[in-house]
N, CA, C and O atoms as a MOPAC input file, in Angstrom:
PM7 MOZYME 1SCF
protein

 N     10.29900 1   -16.73400 1   -16.51700 1
 C     10.39900 1   -16.49200 1   -15.19600 1
 C     11.17000 1   -15.28400 1   -15.17000 1
 O     11.81900 1   -15.04300 1   -16.18900 1
 N     11.24400 1   -14.35100 1   -14.06900 1
 C     12.13600 1   -13.34600 1   -13.94000 1
 C     13.23000 1   -13.69100 1   -13.02600 1
 O     13.01100 1   -14.40400 1   -12.04600 1
 N     14.39100 1   -13.22800 1   -13.28800 1
 C     15.53000 1   -13.64100 1   -12.69000 1
 C     16.36100 1   -12.34400 1   -12.21000 1
 O     17.46200 1   -12.49300 1   -11.67900 1
 N     15.79100 1   -11.04500 1   -12.41800 1
 C     16.67100 1   -10.03400 1   -12.13000 1
 C     15.76900 1    -9.13400 1   -11.16600 1
 O     16.33400 1    -8.08500 1   -10.85700 1
 N     14.60000 1    -9.29200 1   -10.66500 1
 C     14.13900 1    -8.10600 1    -9.91300 1
 C     14.15900 1    -8.65100 1    -8.15700 1
 O     13.48700 1    -9.53300 1    -7.62200 1
 N     15.12300 1    -7.80600 1    -7.61600 1
 C     15.65200 1    -8.62700 1    -6.35400 1
 C     14.75700 1    -7.69300 1    -5.19200 1
 O     14.52500 1    -8.26700 1    -4.12800 1
 N     14.33100 1    -6.50500 1    -5.33400 1
 C     13.70100 1    -5.51600 1    -4.61500 1
 C     12.45500 1    -4.83700 1    -5.17300 1
 O     12.50700 1    -4.11400 1    -6.16800 1
 N     11.29400 1    -5.10200 1    -4.47700 1
 C     10.05300 1    -4.29200 1    -4.86200 1
 C      9.32900 1    -3.34300 1    -4.10500 1
 O      8.53600 1    -3.74900 1    -3.25700 1
 N      9.49200 1    -2.15200 1    -4.29300 1
 C      9.04700 1    -1.28600 1    -3.22400 1
 C      7.64100 1    -0.35700 1    -3.69900 1
 O      7.49900 1     0.52200 1    -4.54900 1
 N      6.71900 1    -0.98000 1    -2.75100 1
 C      5.34900 1    -0.37400 1    -3.30200 1
 C      4.86500 1     0.18500 1    -2.11800 1
 O      3.85100 1    -0.25900 1    -1.58000 1
 N      5.55000 1     1.18900 1    -1.63400 1
 C      5.44300 1     1.84100 1    -0.40800 1
 C      4.42700 1     3.13300 1    -0.67300 1
 O      4.59500 1     4.01700 1    -1.51300 1
 N      3.32300 1     3.00000 1     0.27500 1
 C      2.23300 1     4.37900 1     0.17500 1
 C      1.62400 1     4.33700 1    -1.63800 1
 O      1.52800 1     5.33900 1    -2.34600 1
 N      1.36400 1     3.25400 1    -1.96000 1
 C      0.63900 1     3.87000 1    -3.62500 1
 C     -0.59200 1     3.09000 1    -3.66800 1
 O     -0.88900 1     2.53300 1    -4.72400 1
 N     -1.57900 1     2.95300 1    -2.32000 1
 C     -2.87100 1     2.60400 1    -2.56500 1
 C     -3.20500 1     1.17600 1    -2.76500 1
 O     -4.30100 1     0.72300 1    -3.09300 1
 N     -2.04500 1     0.48800 1    -2.50700 1
 C     -2.24500 1    -0.97800 1    -2.53800 1
 C     -3.20100 1    -1.86400 1    -1.50300 1
 O     -2.98200 1    -1.96000 1    -0.29600 1
 N     -4.29100 1    -2.48400 1    -2.20500 1
 C     -5.26300 1    -3.02800 1    -1.71900 1
 C     -5.36200 1    -4.53800 1    -1.36800 1
 O     -4.31300 1    -5.03600 1    -1.77600 1
 N     -5.94900 1    -5.26600 1    -0.93800 1
 C     -6.26400 1    -6.83300 1    -0.82100 1
 C     -6.42500 1    -7.22300 1    -2.14800 1
 O     -5.90500 1    -8.32300 1    -2.33300 1
 N     -6.98900 1    -6.70600 1    -3.23300 1
 C     -7.02200 1    -7.16500 1    -4.64400 1
 C     -5.71200 1    -6.97600 1    -5.19100 1
 O     -5.24600 1    -7.77400 1    -6.00500 1
 N     -5.06000 1    -5.91200 1    -4.76900 1
 C     -3.79700 1    -5.77500 1    -5.72800 1
 C     -2.85500 1    -6.53700 1    -4.93200 1
 O     -1.86300 1    -6.86600 1    -5.58100 1
 N     -2.86400 1    -6.96400 1    -3.57200 1
 C     -1.97600 1    -7.82700 1    -3.22200 1
 C     -2.23200 1    -9.21600 1    -3.77700 1
 O     -1.31600 1    -9.99600 1    -4.03600 1
 N     -3.67800 1    -9.52700 1    -3.96800 1
 C     -3.84200 1   -10.91000 1    -4.88500 1
 C     -3.10900 1   -11.00700 1    -6.11100 1
 O     -2.39300 1   -11.95700 1    -6.42700 1
 N     -3.32800 1    -9.95000 1    -6.80200 1
 C     -2.75600 1    -9.79100 1    -8.33200 1
 C     -0.95600 1    -9.75400 1    -8.08900 1
 O     -0.18300 1   -10.23500 1    -8.91800 1
 N     -0.57600 1    -9.19400 1    -6.99900 1
 C      0.78000 1    -9.12800 1    -7.10400 1
 C      1.16400 1   -10.66800 1    -6.63000 1
 O      2.29100 1   -11.11500 1    -6.84400 1
 N      0.34100 1   -11.28900 1    -6.10100 1
 C      1.22200 1   -12.44900 1    -5.50700 1
 C      1.07100 1   -13.34300 1    -6.69200 1
 O      2.06300 1   -14.02600 1    -6.94700 1
 N     -0.15900 1   -13.50000 1    -7.61000 1
 C     -0.11300 1   -14.21200 1    -8.61700 1
 C      1.11500 1   -13.72600 1    -9.82300 1
 O      1.52300 1   -14.58600 1   -10.60300 1
 N      1.52800 1   -12.62700 1    -9.88000 1
 C      2.45100 1   -11.95600 1   -10.49000 1
 C      3.78500 1   -12.51000 1   -10.28900 1
 O      4.50400 1   -12.97600 1   -11.17200 1
 N      4.08300 1   -12.40400 1    -8.89000 1
 C      5.44300 1   -12.68900 1    -8.07000 1
 C      5.67800 1   -14.20100 1    -8.17300 1
 O      6.71000 1   -14.62600 1    -7.65500 1
 N      4.70300 1   -15.22300 1    -8.88400 1
 C      4.98700 1   -16.80800 1    -8.88800 1
 C      5.93400 1   -17.02700 1    -9.78100 1
 O      6.58500 1   -18.07000 1    -9.73100 1
 N      6.21300 1   -15.85700 1   -10.96100 1
 C      7.08700 1   -16.09900 1   -11.64800 1
 C      8.52100 1   -15.64200 1   -11.24000 1
 O      9.53800 1   -15.88800 1   -11.88900 1
 N      8.46200 1   -14.99100 1   -10.15500 1
 C     10.01500 1   -14.47400 1    -9.46700 1
 C      9.97900 1   -15.18600 1    -8.10400 1
 O      9.15000 1   -14.98500 1    -7.21700 1
 N     11.30400 1   -16.29900 1    -8.06800 1
 C     11.60200 1   -17.20900 1    -7.05600 1
 C     12.74300 1   -16.25000 1    -6.10200 1
 O     13.10700 1   -16.53000 1    -4.96000 1
 N     13.15700 1   -15.11800 1    -6.87600 1
 C     14.36300 1   -14.53500 1    -6.26600 1
 C     14.16100 1   -13.10900 1    -5.91700 1
 O     15.16700 1   -12.42900 1    -6.11600 1
 N     13.06500 1   -12.42900 1    -5.41900 1
 C     12.84400 1   -11.42600 1    -4.91100 1
 C     13.32600 1   -11.64700 1    -3.35600 1
 O     13.11100 1   -12.63900 1    -2.66000 1
 N     14.01300 1   -10.49300 1    -3.01500 1
 C     14.88600 1   -10.54400 1    -1.67700 1
 C     14.19400 1    -9.62200 1    -0.68500 1
 O     14.27000 1    -9.83900 1     0.52400 1
 N     13.42500 1    -8.44600 1    -1.26300 1
 C     12.87800 1    -7.65400 1    -0.43300 1
 C     11.59200 1    -7.03000 1    -0.94800 1
 O     11.62300 1    -6.45300 1    -2.03500 1
 N     10.43500 1    -7.10500 1    -0.23300 1
 C      9.04500 1    -6.63400 1    -0.48400 1
 C      8.83700 1    -5.70900 1     0.38400 1
 O      9.06400 1    -5.87300 1     1.58300 1
 N      8.30000 1    -4.43900 1    -0.21100 1
 C      8.19000 1    -3.23200 1     0.73100 1
 C      6.65800 1    -2.66600 1     0.52900 1
 O      6.33800 1    -2.03100 1    -0.47600 1
 N      5.90400 1    -2.91700 1     1.41700 1
 C      4.57800 1    -2.63000 1     1.43500 1
 C      4.06400 1    -1.37600 1     2.34600 1
 O      2.96700 1    -0.83000 1     2.23200 1
 N      4.92300 1    -1.09400 1     3.12100 1
 C      4.84000 1    -0.00200 1     3.82400 1
 C      4.04200 1     1.09300 1     3.46200 1
 O      4.04000 1     1.58100 1     2.33200 1
 N      3.23800 1     1.55900 1     4.58000 1
 C      2.03100 1     2.73800 1     4.41000 1
 C      1.09000 1     2.70200 1     3.28500 1
 O      0.72200 1     3.61200 1     2.54200 1
 N      0.77200 1     1.43600 1     3.31600 1
 C     -0.47600 1     1.11700 1     2.39700 1
 C     -1.72300 1     0.95000 1     3.24600 1
 O     -1.99300 1    -0.14500 1     3.74000 1
 N     -2.47700 1     2.00800 1     3.42100 1
 C     -3.66400 1     1.84400 1     4.44500 1
 C     -4.83900 1     0.79300 1     4.48200 1
 O     -5.49500 1     0.46200 1     5.47000 1
 N     -4.97400 1     0.27600 1     2.99700 1
 C     -5.97300 1    -0.19800 1     2.55900 1
 C     -5.77800 1    -1.82100 1     2.61700 1
 O     -6.71400 1    -2.58300 1     2.37300 1
 N     -4.38800 1    -2.29900 1     2.98600 1
 C     -4.37100 1    -3.58800 1     3.08200 1
 C     -4.72100 1    -4.38300 1     4.42400 1
 O     -4.14200 1    -4.07300 1     5.46600 1
 N     -5.66100 1    -5.39900 1     4.39800 1
 C     -6.12000 1    -5.99900 1     5.73800 1
 C     -5.28700 1    -7.43000 1     5.84200 1
 O     -4.59800 1    -7.97300 1     4.97900 1
 N     -5.58000 1    -7.84500 1     7.16600 1
 C     -5.02600 1    -9.41100 1     7.34500 1
 C     -5.32200 1   -10.48700 1     6.23600 1
 O     -4.55400 1   -11.40100 1     5.93500 1
 N     -6.51800 1   -10.24700 1     5.69000 1
 C     -6.87600 1   -11.09400 1     4.64500 1
 C     -6.03700 1   -10.97600 1     3.62700 1
 O     -5.79700 1   -11.98500 1     2.96400 1
 N     -5.43700 1    -9.76500 1     3.30000 1
 C     -4.64000 1    -9.48600 1     2.17100 1
 C     -3.44300 1   -10.27900 1     2.47600 1
 O     -3.08400 1   -10.99800 1     1.54400 1
 N     -2.70400 1   -10.33300 1     3.59000 1
 C     -1.76900 1   -10.71900 1     4.26600 1
 C     -1.61900 1   -12.05500 1     3.96200 1
 O     -0.56400 1   -12.54500 1     3.56100 1
 N     -3.11200 1   -12.92800 1     4.22300 1
 C     -3.19000 1   -14.40400 1     4.20000 1
 C     -3.13800 1   -14.61500 1     2.67000 1
 O     -2.75100 1   -15.74300 1     2.36300 1
 N     -3.40000 1   -13.89600 1     1.76400 1
 C     -3.56600 1   -14.39000 1     0.38300 1
 C     -2.04700 1   -14.25600 1     0.06600 1
 O     -1.54500 1   -15.24500 1    -0.46800 1
 N     -1.16300 1   -13.09300 1     0.33300 1
 C      0.20800 1   -13.06500 1     0.01600 1
 C      1.10800 1   -13.99600 1     0.71100 1
 O      2.29200 1   -13.92900 1     0.38200 1
 N      0.77100 1   -14.86100 1     1.62000 1
 C      1.55200 1   -15.69100 1     2.40700 1
 C      1.52100 1   -16.91200 1     1.72100 1
 O      2.55300 1   -17.57500 1     1.83000 1
 N      0.54500 1   -17.43000 1     0.98700 1
 C      0.92900 1   -18.53800 1    -0.11600 1
 C      2.19400 1   -18.13400 1    -0.90900 1
 O      3.14100 1   -18.92000 1    -0.85900 1
 N      2.31800 1   -17.04300 1    -1.60900 1
 C      3.57500 1   -16.73500 1    -2.29100 1
 C      4.60100 1   -16.55900 1    -1.00300 1
 O      5.66100 1   -17.01000 1    -1.43900 1
 N      4.77000 1   -16.23600 1     0.03000 1
 C      5.70000 1   -16.04500 1     0.92400 1
 C      6.29400 1   -17.52200 1     1.29800 1
 O      7.49100 1   -17.71000 1     1.52100 1
 N      5.41600 1   -18.42000 1     1.33200 1
 C      5.86500 1   -19.50900 1     1.62600 1
 C      7.00200 1   -20.05800 1     0.51400 1
 O      8.11800 1   -20.52000 1     0.75100 1
 N      6.41800 1   -19.87400 1    -0.62100 1
 C      7.40200 1   -20.61900 1    -1.71000 1
 C      8.30100 1   -19.87800 1    -2.36900 1
 O      8.87400 1   -20.40100 1    -3.32500 1
 N      8.60900 1   -18.50900 1    -1.99600 1
 C      9.78700 1   -17.64800 1    -2.38000 1
 C     11.08700 1   -18.05900 1    -1.92600 1
 O     11.27000 1   -17.93900 1    -0.71400 1
 N     12.12300 1   -18.55800 1    -2.68200 1
 C     13.30900 1   -18.97900 1    -2.22100 1
 C     14.22000 1   -17.80500 1    -1.51000 1
 O     15.08100 1   -18.08200 1    -0.67500 1
 N     13.93700 1   -16.49200 1    -1.93000 1
 C     15.12400 1   -15.61400 1    -1.58500 1
 C     14.70100 1   -14.62100 1    -0.61300 1
 O     15.46000 1   -13.97800 1     0.11300 1
 N     13.26500 1   -14.53300 1    -0.65600 1
 C     12.69700 1   -13.42800 1     0.20500 1
 C     13.18200 1   -13.08400 1     1.77600 1
 O     12.90100 1   -14.00800 1     2.53900 1
 N     13.67000 1   -12.25300 1     2.24200 1
 C     14.19100 1   -12.21700 1     3.54100 1
 C     13.90400 1   -11.18800 1     4.18300 1
 O     14.07900 1   -11.07300 1     5.39600 1
 N     13.47200 1   -10.40100 1     3.50600 1
 C     12.61900 1    -9.00100 1     4.18100 1
 C     11.60500 1    -8.32100 1     3.81600 1
 O     11.65400 1    -7.73300 1     2.73700 1
 N     10.42400 1    -8.24400 1     4.65300 1
 C      9.15500 1    -7.96000 1     4.34600 1
 C      8.75500 1    -6.72100 1     5.15000 1
 O      8.78600 1    -6.77900 1     6.37900 1
 N      8.34300 1    -5.49200 1     4.45300 1
 C      7.89600 1    -4.07000 1     5.34800 1
 C      6.53900 1    -4.27300 1     5.05800 1
 O      6.02600 1    -4.58400 1     3.98300 1
 N      5.92900 1    -4.02200 1     6.33600 1
 C      4.45600 1    -3.94400 1     6.39900 1
 C      3.78400 1    -2.82200 1     7.43000 1
 O      4.41800 1    -2.62100 1     8.46600 1
 N      2.86600 1    -2.26600 1     7.27900 1
 C      2.44100 1    -1.24900 1     8.19500 1
 C      2.07600 1    -1.88400 1     9.59700 1
 O      1.75300 1    -3.05200 1     9.81500 1
 N      2.18800 1    -0.97500 1    10.38000 1
 C      1.83200 1    -1.33500 1    11.92500 1
 C      0.31900 1    -2.10400 1    12.35000 1
 O      0.01600 1    -2.96400 1    13.17700 1
 N     -0.46100 1    -1.29300 1    11.29900 1
 C     -1.68100 1    -1.91800 1    11.49200 1
 C     -1.95700 1    -3.37200 1    11.32500 1
 O     -2.97300 1    -3.99800 1    11.62700 1
 N     -0.81800 1    -3.79400 1    10.77100 1
 C     -1.12200 1    -5.33300 1    10.32300 1
 C     -0.53500 1    -6.02100 1    11.53700 1
 O     -0.54000 1    -7.20800 1    11.21100 1
 N     -0.16200 1    -5.95400 1    12.44600 1
 C      0.70900 1    -6.63000 1    13.36800 1
 C     -0.08000 1    -7.67300 1    13.86900 1
 O      0.41800 1    -8.65600 1    14.41700 1
 N     -1.49800 1    -7.48600 1    13.68500 1
 C     -2.42000 1    -8.42100 1    14.00600 1
 C     -2.43500 1    -9.90000 1    13.26700 1
 O     -2.89800 1   -10.97700 1    13.64300 1
 N     -1.64800 1    -9.46100 1    11.90200 1
 C     -1.24800 1   -10.82700 1    10.88700 1
 C      0.11000 1   -11.35700 1    11.52300 1
 O      0.56100 1   -12.26400 1    10.82300 1
 N      0.88600 1   -11.08300 1    12.60600 1
 C      1.96100 1   -11.66000 1    12.96800 1
 C      2.23800 1   -13.02300 1    13.16700 1
 O      3.30600 1   -13.60000 1    12.96700 1
 N      0.76000 1   -13.66500 1    13.74300 1
 C      0.63500 1   -15.21500 1    13.88800 1
 C      0.84700 1   -15.71000 1    12.41600 1
 O      1.62600 1   -16.63300 1    12.17700 1
 N      0.25100 1   -15.17900 1    11.59900 1
 C      0.36000 1   -15.75900 1     9.98600 1
 C      1.58200 1   -15.79900 1     9.65600 1
 O      1.95900 1   -16.94300 1     9.40100 1
 N      2.49100 1   -14.86700 1     9.54000 1
 C      3.79800 1   -14.57400 1     9.13100 1
 C      4.69800 1   -15.55900 1     9.95000 1
 O      5.60300 1   -16.14400 1     9.35300 1
 N      4.49800 1   -15.77000 1    11.27900 1
 C      4.98400 1   -16.85300 1    12.05400 1
 C      4.88400 1   -18.39600 1    11.31200 1
 O      5.76900 1   -19.18500 1    10.98000 1
 N      3.33300 1   -18.45600 1    11.20200 1
 C      3.28000 1   -20.07000 1    10.43600 1
 C      4.02100 1   -20.18100 1     9.24000 1
 O      4.62300 1   -21.19900 1     8.89700 1
 N      3.95000 1   -18.67600 1     8.34200 1
 C      4.97600 1   -18.92800 1     6.95400 1
 C      6.51500 1   -19.08000 1     7.25700 1
 O      7.30700 1   -19.60800 1     6.47700 1
 N      6.80400 1   -18.61300 1     8.34800 1
 C      8.20400 1   -18.85300 1     8.66300 1
 C      8.62100 1   -20.27800 1     8.92800 1
 O      9.57500 1   -20.83300 1     8.38400 1
 N      7.71600 1   -20.87800 1     9.92300 1
 C      7.71800 1   -22.31400 1    10.18900 1
 C      7.84100 1   -23.34500 1     8.96400 1
 O      8.73900 1   -24.17400 1     8.82000 1
 N      6.77700 1   -23.12400 1     8.13400 1
 C      6.83600 1   -23.85800 1     6.74500 1
 C      8.07600 1   -23.55200 1     6.25600 1
 O      8.72200 1   -24.55000 1     5.93800 1
 N      8.61600 1   -22.51000 1     6.09200 1
 C      9.97000 1   -22.28800 1     5.60900 1
 C     11.04900 1   -22.72700 1     6.17200 1
 O     12.03600 1   -23.08200 1     5.52800 1
 N     10.95900 1   -22.74800 1     7.56400 1
 C     12.09400 1   -23.49100 1     7.96400 1
 C     12.04100 1   -24.97500 1     7.82900 1
 O     13.08400 1   -25.62500 1     7.89500 1
 N     10.81100 1   -25.58400 1     7.63200 1
 C     10.59900 1   -27.15800 1     7.44200 1
 C     11.15600 1   -27.45100 1     5.92700 1
 O     11.71600 1   -28.52300 1     5.69600 1
 N     10.99800 1   -26.54500 1     4.98600 1
 C     11.32900 1   -26.45200 1     3.70400 1
 C     13.21800 1   -26.42100 1     3.30100 1
 O     13.80600 1   -26.73600 1     2.26600 1
 N     13.75800 1   -25.87600 1     4.69200 1
 C     15.08900 1   -25.56800 1     4.43500 1
 C     15.35300 1   -23.85400 1     4.07000 1
 O     16.40300 1   -23.28200 1     3.77700 1
 N     14.14900 1   -23.39000 1     4.19700 1
 C     14.47900 1   -21.60800 1     3.52700 1
 C     14.58400 1   -21.15900 1     4.51700 1
 O     14.28500 1   -21.75800 1     5.55000 1
 N     15.16300 1   -19.66300 1     4.46200 1
 C     15.71200 1   -18.59900 1     5.46200 1
 C     14.26400 1   -18.20900 1     5.76900 1
 O     13.34100 1   -18.07400 1     4.96500 1
 N     14.25500 1   -18.03700 1     7.27100 1
 C     12.87800 1   -17.25800 1     7.81600 1
 C     12.79800 1   -15.76900 1     6.96400 1
 O     13.85300 1   -15.44100 1     6.42200 1
 N     11.99100 1   -15.12900 1     6.85400 1
 C     11.55900 1   -13.86200 1     6.41300 1
 C     11.73000 1   -12.71200 1     7.56600 1
 O     11.10600 1   -13.04200 1     8.57400 1
 N     12.22400 1   -11.78700 1     7.66600 1
 C     12.53500 1   -10.91400 1     8.44300 1
 C     11.37600 1    -9.68000 1     8.36300 1
 O     11.48300 1    -8.82200 1     7.48700 1
 N     10.26900 1    -9.64900 1     9.32900 1
 C      9.22800 1    -8.73800 1     9.02700 1
 C      9.62100 1    -7.43500 1     9.75500 1
 O     10.19800 1    -7.45700 1    10.84200 1
 N      9.26300 1    -6.23200 1     9.07200 1
 C      9.60500 1    -5.08300 1     9.87100 1
 C      8.36600 1    -4.28800 1     9.79700 1
 O      7.77500 1    -4.31100 1     8.71800 1
 N      7.83600 1    -3.53900 1    10.82800 1
 C      6.75000 1    -3.06800 1    10.89500 1
 C      6.86200 1    -1.52800 1    11.01300 1
 O      7.72000 1    -1.05000 1    11.75500 1
 N      6.08100 1    -0.79400 1    10.35600 1
 C      6.14400 1     0.62900 1    10.76100 1
 C      4.96300 1     1.35100 1    10.45300 1
 O      4.03200 1     0.96200 1     9.74700 1
 N      5.10700 1     2.70700 1    11.19200 1
 C      3.86500 1     3.61600 1    11.33000 1
 C      3.54700 1     3.98800 1    10.28600 1
 O      4.48300 1     4.23300 1     9.52500 1
 N      2.28200 1     4.18300 1     9.80900 1
 C      1.56200 1     4.90400 1     8.79700 1
 C      2.01700 1     6.38400 1     8.98900 1
 O      2.24400 1     6.87300 1    10.09600 1
 N      2.09900 1     6.87000 1     8.12100 1
 C      2.50500 1     8.46200 1     8.31200 1
 C      1.47100 1     9.28100 1     7.46500 1
 O      1.53900 1    10.50900 1     7.42700 1

């Protein structure tokens, strides 16, 4: 279990849906991550966000998620994640959208 990683910035690193799937698996050992920055990754799709959403439902401390604007169509999925978090007594995640440059 990792108890020291609080912020993970993977901005503009070529992340793909498969990369998100592997990241979600790796992050299952970290319940203390507070910030996940995936901004400016052009190859992430709504499907990738769906894969990541299972991790987001269980992470205890995550409060900020940075995503590229082209994924705003996934906002409904993140709303359901936040609803599940509220029912479990967890704080909602603040999603911040950014233009890809």
